[in-house]
N, C-alpha and C positions, 0 to 999 in steps of 0.2 A: 676610615669610612665615616661619613658625616652622620651625626645623630639627629634625627628629625623629631621635633616635639609633636606628640600626638594631639590632634585637634579634631573635634567633632565636625563632620562634614568634609573632611579632607582625607582621602585614602589613596594609596599608591596603586599604580597599574603598570603592567608590562615590566615587572621586576625593577620598579623605580624609575623607568624611563619617562613616564607621564604621571600626572596626578589628577584624580577625579574630584571635582568640587561639587558639592550638593548642599543646597540651603534654601530656605524660604525667603522670598522677596517680601519685605514688610509693606511695600506699596500696593501690590496686587494680590498678595497672599498666595502666589503661585510658586511651585518648586522650580528652581533654576539648577540645571546640570551643565557643567562646563569641564573641559579638559585643559589642564595647564601643562606646559612643557617642563617647568621647574617647580620645586617646592616653594620658593619665594613667590613666584607668580601665582601659585595656588593660594597661598596665604593672603596675598593682596586681593585676589579675586573674591575670596571668602569674606574678607572685611568689607569690600565694596558692596557685596550683595546684602549683608546684614545692615549696612548703613543706608541702604536704599539708593545707592548710586549706580546700580547695575542697569537700571532702566535706560540710561543714556548711552550705554555701551552696546556693542554688537558682539555676537558670538564669533568665534574664529571663522575663517573663510569656509564657505560651504564646499563640500567635496564635489568633484565632477563624477559623472557616472562611472568612468573608468577607475577613479580612485576608490569610490565607494564599493564597487563590485570586487576589486582586488582585496580590500581590507575585510569585507564581509565574508567572502568565500574562503579566504585564507583562515579566518577564524573558524568557519564551519569545518574545514578539513582537520583542524587541530582537535576539536572537541567531539566530533562525530565519529562513531565506530561504524555505523551502518552505511553512511554516505561516503563512498570512496572517491578518490580523486577523479576517476573517469566519469563518474555519475554527476559530478558538479561542474565539469568543464562546459557542457552544453548550455545549461541555464546562464552561466556567467557570460559566455559569448553572445547568447541570444539577447540579454538585456543591453549589452553594449551596442550590439548591432541595431536594435530597435530605437533606443533613445539617442544614440551617438555618444562617443567617448568624452566629448568636451561639454556636454550639457550639465548645467548646475542642478544639484538636487532640489534647490529651492524652486526650480521651474517645473518640477513634477508635482502638480497639484492634484486635487481629487478628480478634476475633469480629465486630466491626462491619464490617471490611473484607470478610469472607466473606459477611455478610448483604447487603452492597452488591452484590457480584457475583451472588448468588442472585436479588436483586431485579431485576437487569438481564435475567437469562436466563429466570427462571421467570415473573415477573409481567409484565414489559414485553415479553418474547419478542424481545429484541434478538438480532441475529446475533452469532456468536462474535467477529467482527472488531470490531464496535462495542463489545461488552462489554469486550473486552480493551483497546481503546483508552482507554476511560474508566477502567479499572482502572490502566492505566499512568500516566495523568494523576494519579490519586489518590495512588499510591505515590510518584511523583516530587515531588508537592507536599509530602507529609509529610517526605520526605528534605530537600527545600529548606528547610523550616522548621527541621528538626533541625540542619542545618549552620549556620544563622544564629542558633542559640540560642533558638529559639521553640518548641521541643518537647522535653520532658524525657527521653523514651526513644526508642530507635531503632525505626522502623516495621518491619514485616515485609513480605516480598514478597507481592504479591497472588495470589489464586487465579485462574488463567487458564483459559479455557474452550477445550476442544479443538474444532477446526472440524469441522462435519459433513461426512461423505463423501457428496457428492451429485453428480449429473450436471451437467456444465458447461452453462449455459444459453446458447444462441446463437439468432440469428434467420436465417431463410433469405432468399432474394432477394425472394420474394413479400411477406413481412412487412416487409422493408426498404422496398419501394415503398409499402406501405400507410402506414407511419409518415411517410415523406417527403411523400406526398400530403396527409396530414393537416396537416402544418406549412405546406405551400405554399398549400393551400386557405384557410387562416386568416391568411395574410399573414406567416407566420414564416419568411421565406426565409433569414434569418440563422441561425436554429436548424437549418433543413434543411441548410444548408451546413456548419455545425459537426458535424451528425450524420454527414454523408458523410466529413468529415475524420476523425472518430473511427473510422468503419468501415474506412477505407483506410489509417490509420496505426497503429491499435491504441494510441493515446495514452491515458494515464490522464486523468481529468477535469481536474485542475488543471494538468497539463502543457500542455494546449491553451490554457487561460486565461492562462498565464504566457508564452506564446510571443510573441516580439517579431519585428519585421521584420528585425532584424539577425541573427536565428537561421536565416533561410532563404536559399536561393540558387535563384532561378528559372532561372538559366543552367545551373547544375550539377544542378538538380532534387534538391536535398538539403535536409533539415530537421534541425537540431541542437537537441536538447532538453537544456538546461542544468539547469533546476530540476526534478529528478525524485526519485522515491522511493529509488532505489538509486544510480545513477551516470549521468553524461551519456552520450548516445549520438546517433548520426547515422543517419537512415533516408532512403530514397528516396521521391520523390513518385510517386503514380499519376497518370495523365492527368486523372482527375476532380479530385484535390487540386490539381494545377497550375492547372487552369482556374479553380477557386474562388479560389485565392490571386491569380492574375492579375486576376480580376474585382474583388476587394477592393482591390488595389493601384491599379487605374485609378479606382475610386470614391473613393479617398483624396484629400482636398483638396490643392491644389498646395503650400500652405505646410507640409504634413506629409510630402511625398515624401522630404525629406532627414532626417526624424526617424526614424532607424533603430531607436531605442529605444522606439518606440511599439508598444503591444500590437496583435496582429492580431485576435483574437476578444474578449478580455476588456475589461472596462471599465477605463480608465486611472486607477484609484484610486491616489493617491500619485504620479502622474506629474507632472513639473514643468511640462509645457506646459498650454495652455488646453484645457479639457475641452469642446470643441465637436464632437467626433466621437463619436457614441454607440456604445459597445461593449455587450457582453452581460454583465450582472452574474450572479454565481453564483445569487443568489436568484431572479432573473427566469428563468434557465434551469431551475432546479429546479421552479419553479411551472408552467412551460409543459409540461415533460415529465410532471409529475404529472397535469396536465389531459389530456394525450394518453393516458396509461394509463387514466384513468377513462372517456374517450370510447370507447376501443377495448376496454373490458371487462376490463382487467387490474387485479387487486386484489393489491397487494404483501403483504397479510397473509393471503392465502388459502393456508394450508398444508394439505397432505394427506399423511399418512404421513411427516412430517418433510421433505417436499420442497415447494419453492415452486411456485406455479402456473406451468406452462411458458409461458403467454402473457405472464407478467410480464417486463418488461425495464427496465433502467436504463442509465446511461452505461457501466458496467463490462461490461454485456452486449455492447456494441459492441466492446470490447477482446477479449473471448472470441471473438467472431465473426471478427475480423480474424486472430487467431492460428490459429484452427481452419481458416480458408481458406488460410493460408500452408502449414500442415501438409498439408492435403488436396491442395494444388497441387503437392506433391512437394518443397518446400523442406526442406533437412535441419534437424534439430533444433538444431544448434549455431548456425546462422544465425538461426533463429527466436528462440532465446534472446537473441542480441545485439539483434535487432530489437525484441523486447518489453521488453528491459531487465530480465530476470529475474536474480536474484542467484545462482541455481544451476540446474543442469540438471534437478533433481527437479521443479521447478515446470513447466518446459516439457514434461516427459515426461507430465504429466497430459493433454496434448492428443494423445498418440500414437495414441489410438483413432480419430482423425479421418483415418486413412490408408486409406480403403476401396479405392482403386485398387491400392495395394501389397499389401493383404491378398488381393484377388482374384487378383493375379499370383502371390502366394505359394501360394495354394490350388491354382492351376493347375499350378505347378511341383511341388508336393507330389504331385498326382495323376499327373503324368507320371513322376516318379521312382518312384512305386509301381508303375505299369504296367511300367516298364523292369525293376524288380526282380522282378516276377512273371514277366515274359517270360524273364528269365535263369534263374530257378529252373525254369521249365517246360522250357526247352531242356536244362538240365542233367539233369533227370529223364528226359527222352526219350532222351538219350544213354546214360544208365545202363541204361535198359530195353533199348535196342538192343544194347548190349554184352553184357548178360546173355543176351538171346535168341540172339545169335550164338554164344556159348560153348556153349549147350545144343545148338544145331544141329551144331556141330563134334563134340561128344561123341557125339551120336547117329550121325553119319556114321562115326566111327571104329569104333563098335560094329558097324555093318553090314558094314564091310569086314573 
């Protein structure tokens, strides 16, 4: 094995397959980052940069959109635990479809990035969260190519869309029963159980799909969510959730009872064991819930005055419902914040209007305080009138005497 001399500004990448060159150009005082295919080429590049000769050279050939998306998303799949393969396929295909596979990254300017965001919001009518997520992928992909020497200029930060201020969508008990009956009548008992789990835990969609048997304790009635959007958290089971988990555990084959790393709801993609226990795939779940919405007359694209159809529901609606029920039940906002896994209190405070009982009590106390104040003022005025009347009587008596 060849011994490479350590040099400042020259580091290995991809287990020695490429070399990263980083140095300050003395001509313009700017940092130059380049990727060399060999150690010798990296040394030569580093010497040229320090000698001021790099300004006459060009970076390596700019990636096409197809090359950049493949390299960027492959790297994302390696380092990310939360973003699984299926959740990264769609944005990868979308970027290739929009820009074209053969377009050079140098052609994606700030104007093109702004057009991309406008296309998502205006023409495709995507939600702000979806549009912002795609914009983030685009900007990160451009920076990824730039750092690897396959884009000649620094990209600009994307234009992000502000979220609409709209009423939080929830479902009541009657609608919950209608949805659950629809699943059960068609034989989707596993989807019905997952729906109850969402409603009683407030989990995000992928948090339930990533839940393993080692993450729960039926004895302590606790569920620990490790792969989350913000931070890991532990919540308690409701009687419905405990019954569902106990039923699924009893239905698990004997040879898997000791496999604590086996998923509870999700399909064991990438699991080392034998895939003979059918789980719920994300695609299957999305297809079933979309069919349920259509049969129940819910159209996700039915907008009116900027607000979505109130009958429309998705998995995140179950999370909103769970949090709103906690707040309406009198649970303090700090506990609700920890239960839901919110990153700050401002997100939890959006649900503060779901406290009708406390508001009714506050109104009653306000009314009682007002009555007491009016009564005190009336008594004080009566005393003043009585005192003044008494003085007049005394004066009149003195005059008579």
